[in-house]
C-alpha positions in Angstrom: 6.2 17.1 -37.8 7.4 20.8 -37.7 8.6 23.1 -40.4 11.9 23.3 -39.3 11.9 19.3 -39.2 10.9 19.1 -42.5 12.9 21.5 -43.8 16.1 19.9 -43.0 14.4 16.3 -44.1 14.2 17.9 -47.3 17.8 19.0 -47.3 19.0 16.2 -46.7 16.9 14.2 -48.9 18.1 16.3 -51.3 22.0 15.9 -51.0 21.3 11.8 -51.1 19.5 12.2 -54.6 22.9 14.0 -56.1 25.4 11.7 -54.5 23.0 8.9 -55.9 23.1 10.3 -59.0 26.6 11.1 -59.3 27.9 7.9 -58.8 24.9 6.1 -61.1 26.4 7.6 -64.0 30.1 7.2 -62.6 32.7 4.4 -64.0 32.5 1.4 -62.0 35.7 0.2 -62.1 37.7 1.3 -58.5 40.0 4.4 -59.1 44.0 4.2 -58.2 44.1 6.9 -55.2 47.5 8.1 -57.0 46.4 8.1 -60.2 46.2 11.7 -61.4 43.7 11.1 -64.4 41.3 11.3 -61.7 41.6 15.0 -62.3 39.4 14.6 -65.5 36.6 14.8 -63.6 36.9 18.0 -62.1 33.8 18.6 -60.4 34.4 15.4 -58.1 36.5 17.3 -55.3 34.1 20.7 -55.2 30.9 17.9 -55.4 32.5 15.9 -52.5 33.2 18.9 -50.4 29.9 20.5 -51.2 28.1 17.4 -49.7 30.2 16.9 -46.9 29.3 20.6 -45.8 25.3 20.1 -46.4 25.4 16.8 -44.7 27.9 18.1 -41.6 25.2 21.3 -41.4 21.9 19.9 -41.7 23.0 16.4 -40.6 24.2 17.7 -37.0 21.0 20.2 -37.0 18.6 17.3 -37.6 20.0 15.0 -35.6 20.3 17.7 -32.5 16.5 17.9 -33.1 14.7 16.0 -29.9 13.1 12.1 -30.8 9.7 12.5 -32.5 8.5 9.6 -30.0 10.0 11.3 -27.1 6.8 13.6 -26.5 3.7 12.6 -26.7 0.7 15.3 -27.1 -2.1 14.3 -25.3 -5.4 13.8 -27.1 -8.1 16.1 -26.3 -10.1 13.0 -24.1 -6.6 12.0 -22.2 -6.3 12.5 -18.7 -3.1 12.9 -17.3 -1.7 13.3 -13.7 1.4 14.8 -13.2 2.9 14.1 -9.6 5.2 16.1 -7.3 7.6 14.5 -4.9 9.1 16.4 -2.5 12.7 15.9 -2.7 13.2 15.7 0.8 10.3 13.1 1.0 11.0 10.1 -1.6 8.4 8.2 -0.3 5.8 10.3 -0.8 2.9 7.8 -2.1 1.3 8.6 -6.0 -2.3 9.2 -4.6 -1.8 12.0 -1.9 -5.0 13.2 -2.3 -6.6 10.4 -0.7 -4.9 10.5 2.5 -5.0 14.7 2.6 -7.3 15.4 4.7 -6.8 12.2 7.4 -6.9 13.7 11.0 -5.8 11.3 13.3 -4.8 12.0 17.7 -1.8 9.4 17.2 1.6 11.4 17.4 3.4 9.0 14.9 1.6 6.8 12.3 2.9 4.5 9.1 0.9 2.5 6.9 3.0 0.4 4.5 2.1 -1.7 1.9 4.0 -5.3 1.8 3.4 -6.5 -1.2 4.9 -2.6 -3.1 7.1 -2.2 -0.5 6.1 1.3 -0.2 4.5 3.4 2.4 0.9 5.0 1.6 0.9 7.5 4.9 3.3 8.6 7.3 3.1 11.0 10.2 6.7 11.2 11.8 7.4 7.6 11.1 10.6 7.8 12.6 10.0 9.6 16.1 11.4 7.5 18.7 8.3 6.7 21.1 7.3 4.3 24.2 6.0 1.2 22.8 4.0 -0.4 26.2 3.1 -3.6 24.9 3.2 -3.8 21.2 6.6 -4.8 22.8 5.1 -8.3 23.5 5.6 -8.6 19.6 9.2 -9.2 19.7 9.0 -10.7 23.1 7.0 -13.7 21.1 9.2 -13.6 18.2 12.5 -14.4 20.6 10.5 -16.9 22.6 9.9 -18.7 19.1 13.1 -18.7 18.0 14.6 -19.9 21.4 12.0 -22.4 22.3 9.6 -24.9 20.8 5.9 -24.6 20.7 5.7 -27.6 22.6 7.8 -26.9 25.5 6.2 -26.1 29.2 6.4 -23.3 30.4 5.8 -22.9 34.7 3.9 -19.5 35.8 6.2 -18.6 39.0 5.8 -16.3 41.4 7.7 -13.7 39.9 5.8 -13.8 36.5 2.5 -13.6 38.8 3.6 -10.3 40.7 4.2 -8.7 37.2 1.7 -5.7 36.9 -1.6 -6.8 36.0 -3.8 -10.2 36.7 -4.3 -13.1 34.0 -5.8 -15.2 36.4 -2.6 -17.7 36.6 -2.0 -19.6 39.4 1.7 -20.2 40.9 2.9 -23.3 39.5 0.7 -23.7 36.5 2.1 -24.2 33.2 0.9 -24.2 29.5 3.0 -25.1 26.3 4.7 -22.1 25.0 2.9 -21.8 22.1 -0.7 -21.9 24.4 0.3 -19.0 26.9 1.9 -17.0 23.9 -1.3 -16.8 22.3 -3.2 -15.8 25.3 -0.5 -13.4 26.3 -0.9 -11.5 22.9 -3.9 -11.4 22.9 -4.9 -9.9 26.5 -1.7 -8.5 27.0 -0.3 -10.4 29.9 2.5 -9.3 32.0 2.4 -12.2 33.6 2.6 -14.4 30.9 6.0 -12.3 28.8 7.2 -12.7 31.7 6.6 -16.3 32.6 7.4 -17.0 28.4 10.9 -14.6 28.5 12.2 -16.3 31.7 11.4 -20.1 30.3 13.1 -18.7 27.0 16.3 -17.8 28.4 17.1 -20.5 30.7 19.1 -22.8 28.5 21.5 -19.6 27.7 21.3 -17.6 31.4 23.4 -20.0 33.0 24.6 -18.0 36.1 23.1 -14.7 34.8 19.3 -13.8 35.7 16.9 -15.2 33.0 14.9 -12.0 32.1 17.8 -9.8 31.8 19.1 -12.5 29.3 15.8 -12.7 27.6 15.7 -8.8 26.9 19.5 -8.7 25.6 18.0 -11.9 23.0 15.1 -9.2 22.2 17.9 -6.2 21.5 19.8 -8.4 19.3 17.0 -9.4 17.4 16.0 -6.0 16.9 19.6 -5.0 15.6 19.0 -8.0 13.3 16.2 -6.8 12.1 17.7 -3.7 11.1 15.6 -1.7 13.9 18.2 0.5 14.6 15.3 2.9 16.7 14.1 -0.1 18.7 15.3 -1.2 22.2 13.9 -2.7 25.1 14.7 -2.9 28.7 12.3 -5.7 29.4 10.0 -7.9 28.1 6.2 -6.7 28.6 7.0 -2.8 27.8 5.9 -1.9 31.4 7.2 1.8 32.0 10.1 1.5 34.5 8.9 4.9 36.3 7.6 8.0 35.6 10.2 9.2 33.0 11.6 5.8 31.9 9.9 3.5 29.4 10.5 -0.3 29.1 10.7 0.1 25.7 11.2 2.6 22.9 10.7 2.2 18.8 9.2 3.8 16.0 6.0 3.9 14.2 7.6 2.4 10.9 10.0 0.0 12.7 6.9 -1.5 14.3 5.2 -2.2 11.1 8.3 -3.6 9.9 8.2 -5.4 12.8 5.2 -6.8 12.3 5.9 -7.3 8.4 8.6 -10.0 9.5 6.6 -11.6 12.1 3.3 -11.9 9.4 5.7 -13.2 6.8 8.3 -15.7 8.6 6.0 -17.1 11.0 2.0 -15.8 10.9 0.6 -19.0 13.0 2.1 -16.6 16.1 -0.1 -13.7 15.7 -2.9 -15.5 14.4 -5.2 -15.3 17.5 -4.9 -11.7 17.4 -7.4 -11.3 14.8 -10.5 -12.8 16.9 -12.0 -11.4 19.7 -11.5 -13.8 22.2 -8.9 -17.0 22.6 -9.5 -20.1 24.5 -6.8 -22.3 25.8 -5.9 -25.1 28.5 -3.4 -25.6 30.8 -1.5 -28.8 31.2 -3.5 -29.3 34.2 -6.4 -28.8 32.3 -7.6 -25.7 33.6 -9.7 -23.6 30.6 -8.4 -19.9 30.3 -10.5 -17.6 28.6 -8.7 -14.2 27.3 -10.3 -11.3 25.5 -8.7 -9.4 23.0 -7.5 -5.6 23.7 -7.7 -4.7 20.3 -11.6 -3.7 20.7 -11.6 -3.1 17.0 -10.6 -6.5 15.6 -14.3 -7.4 14.3 -14.5 -3.7 12.9 -11.6 -4.8 10.3 -12.0 -7.0 7.4 -9.3 -9.4 6.5 -7.3 -8.3 9.7 -4.3 -11.0 10.0 -3.0 -9.9 13.4 -2.9 -7.1 15.9 -1.1 -5.9 19.2 -2.0 -2.8 21.5 -0.2 -1.3 23.8 -0.9 1.5 26.6 1.3 3.2 29.5 1.1 6.7 31.1 4.2 7.1 28.9 3.1 5.5 25.7 -0.2 6.8 25.2 -2.6 4.2 23.2 -0.6 2.5 20.6 -2.1 -0.2 18.3 -0.4 -2.1 15.1 -2.1 -4.4 12.7 -1.6 -6.4 9.8 -4.7 -6.9 7.1 -5.4 -8.2 4.1 -6.6 -5.0 1.8 -7.8 -7.5 -1.5 -6.4 -11.0 -2.3 -2.7 -11.6 -1.1 -2.3 -7.8 -0.2 -1.1 -7.4 3.5 -1.4 -4.4 4.7 0.2 -2.9 8.2 -1.2 0.1 9.9 1.3 1.4 13.1 -0.4 4.0 15.4 1.6 5.5 18.2 1.3 8.1 20.7 -2.4 8.4 20.4 -4.9 8.1 23.2 -6.2 5.2 25.1 -9.7 5.3 23.1 -8.6 6.6 19.6 -5.9 4.5 18.8 -8.5 2.1 17.6 -10.2 5.4 15.7 -7.2 6.3 14.1 -6.4 3.0 13.2 -9.8 2.5 11.8 -9.5 5.7 9.6 -6.8 4.5 8.0 -7.5 1.5 7.3 -10.9 2.8 5.5 -8.3 5.6 3.5 -6.2 2.9 2.7 -9.2 0.4 1.0 -10.4 3.9 -0.9 -6.3 4.1 -2.2 -6.0 0.4 -3.1 -9.8 0.7 -5.0 -8.6 3.6 -7.0 -5.1 1.6 -8.5 
């Protein structure tokens, strides 16, 4: 307690004692306020006025002081960290020092803590960039909403003529679930085209099924609040040298992955493995190698999706468990073909350091 606080407290206690002593000696009966005989105690008005003035002066000063409990002085051996937050970026994390020396090639990146609903790292997270085959996360999500996992999907000639060769044969059929697994793991454009066309057949009517499916993808993006995400095809392939097949941001791709792993984790489960094996309904074996070549380098990997085109550069979005029930999502856009993997591993490593210090 400071000297001024002690002095004020002493004055207040002194006044309280005077009041107590006076009423202790005064008669106990009640007085009629209209009875002039009260003047037989001439000191009462003056005393009451003095007390009132003292209480008013010292009491007001005393109670206007800061509460002694509001300011805690640290002991000599206590360590305090005062975090400064840039008002222009309210999402800056607490342990900025861990990520301060991060050097990545990616133009945009975002690390999202699903459990605590906060970003741990960001670099141009809201810049709109080509998505390339990260698009197929939305393709699979919409397919699962439109048709059942056991529904049959036939590989059309149109699908086979889509850029890339996934080893399919025209007329070959798969269950939707098996073809979706192959499509996500190997980033098959043939598979994505076949899935989209089949899923939209029931609602396409006289319209082109592929166009209808893309509309459904954009409707789903709007439903999820992905306001900067848009699709022009189901594969993410560049339409021309200047026009991308899909666009979005690192932040929104992280949120898309979050939605998938929380609501339909089985749809992306095989993307955490190096290879996927499925059979067509005709009995032919198909083995797909994961386009994410870093799957074995990330402990606790839950899901992943790569993307690469000339316009997009190298993209990669992953979800991994950084601890018991601690899903983290890392989204990297606009890196190079090879450095998308090293960028992601760098952010995974920094995230583990961050969490280990909690």
